[in-house]
Every structure is written in C-alpha cells, then in structure tokens.
C-alpha positions as CSV (number, residue, x, y, z in Angstrom):
1,M,-5.8,27.8,31.6
2,P,-8.5,30.0,33.2
3,V,-10.4,32.5,31.1
4,I,-10.3,36.0,32.6
5,R,-12.5,38.8,31.3
6,N,-13.3,42.3,32.4
7,S,-16.7,42.6,34.1
8,A,-17.8,45.2,31.6
9,D,-17.7,42.4,29.0
10,L,-20.6,40.7,30.7
11,S,-23.1,43.2,29.4
12,T,-21.4,44.0,26.1
13,R,-20.2,40.5,25.1
14,Y,-22.6,38.2,27.0
15,A,-23.0,35.8,24.1
16,E,-19.2,35.4,23.7
17,I,-18.8,34.8,27.4
18,S,-21.6,32.3,27.4
19,D,-20.0,30.5,24.5
20,L,-16.7,30.3,26.4
21,C,-18.5,28.8,29.5
22,H,-20.2,26.1,27.4
23,K,-17.2,25.4,25.1
24,F,-14.6,24.9,27.8
25,R,-17.0,23.7,30.5
26,E,-15.2,25.7,33.2
27,P,-15.7,29.0,35.0
28,V,-14.9,32.3,33.3
29,F,-13.4,34.7,35.8
30,L,-14.5,38.4,35.7
31,T,-12.4,41.2,37.0
32,K,-13.6,44.6,38.3
33,N,-11.1,47.4,38.5
34,G,-8.3,44.9,37.8
35,E,-9.2,42.7,40.7
36,G,-10.9,39.3,40.7
37,D,-14.7,39.8,41.3
38,L,-16.8,36.9,39.9
39,A,-16.6,33.4,38.5
40,I,-19.4,32.4,36.1
41,M,-20.1,29.0,34.5
42,S,-22.8,27.2,32.6
43,T,-25.6,25.5,34.6
44,Q,-24.4,22.1,33.3
45,T,-20.9,22.7,34.6
46,Y,-22.3,23.9,37.9
47,E,-24.5,20.8,38.3
48,E,-21.6,18.5,37.5
49,M,-19.4,20.3,40.1
50,A,-22.2,20.2,42.7
51,G,-22.7,16.5,42.0
52,R,-19.0,15.8,42.5
53,N,-19.0,17.7,45.7
54,D,-22.0,15.7,46.9
55,L,-20.2,12.5,46.0
56,Y,-17.0,13.6,47.8
57,R,-19.1,14.4,50.9
58,L,-20.8,11.0,50.9
59,I,-17.4,9.2,50.5
60,Q,-16.0,11.2,53.4
61,E,-19.1,10.3,55.5
62,G,-18.5,6.6,54.7
63,I,-14.8,6.9,55.6
64,T,-15.7,8.5,58.9
65,D,-18.3,5.8,59.6
66,I,-15.6,3.1,59.0
67,E,-13.1,4.9,61.2
68,N,-15.7,5.2,64.0
69,G,-16.8,1.5,63.7
70,R,-20.2,2.3,62.4
71,T,-20.4,-0.6,60.0
72,V,-22.8,-3.5,59.4
73,P,-21.6,-7.0,58.3
74,E,-22.2,-7.8,54.6
75,K,-24.5,-10.7,55.4
76,E,-26.7,-8.6,57.6
77,V,-27.0,-5.9,54.9
78,I,-28.0,-8.5,52.2
79,E,-30.6,-10.1,54.5
80,N,-32.1,-6.7,55.4
81,M,-32.3,-5.9,51.7
82,R,-34.1,-9.2,51.0
83,L,-36.5,-8.6,53.8
84,A,-37.2,-5.1,52.5
85,L,-38.0,-6.5,49.0
86,V,-40.5,-9.0,50.4
87,K,-42.5,-6.4,52.2
C-alpha cells in the first residue's frame, strides 16, 4: 500500500518521512494542493531499482540479439575466453 503524505510534511516531519522510506523500502508519495507531486525514496531503494532496470535492459538486449541472429556458438565463446586468459 503506497504511503501518501502532504508536501508540507517534508519540511515539518522530515525524519518521520525518512524513516518511512527506509522502513518500507518503497517510495513515499507527496501531494501538493491535493494532487500527486513527488515520489521520494531512500538512496538504497533507488539504487536497487536502478540496478533492476539495468538488468531488465540487458536481458532485453540479449533477447533482441537472439531474435536478430546475433549469437556466437558456445564452443567459440569458450575458446575466445581461454585465449583471452592466456594473453
């Protein structure tokens, strides 16, 4: 369940909002004049989310490579790795 707070709480209850971000490890949504305005989160949560996005991007790149025939046989990959280790 998302945590929703008034934007005025950011200045008057910063520590409480910070605790919520760290405790639940998800964004806290701030409203301004009753409308959604900002989403804030701990840096740890942000880094985890960014890492997942990078992973999803790499997986999609791999899928696209496979779909477009940009692959290398396993034996060739292993041989190239062996040659790289020798150098």
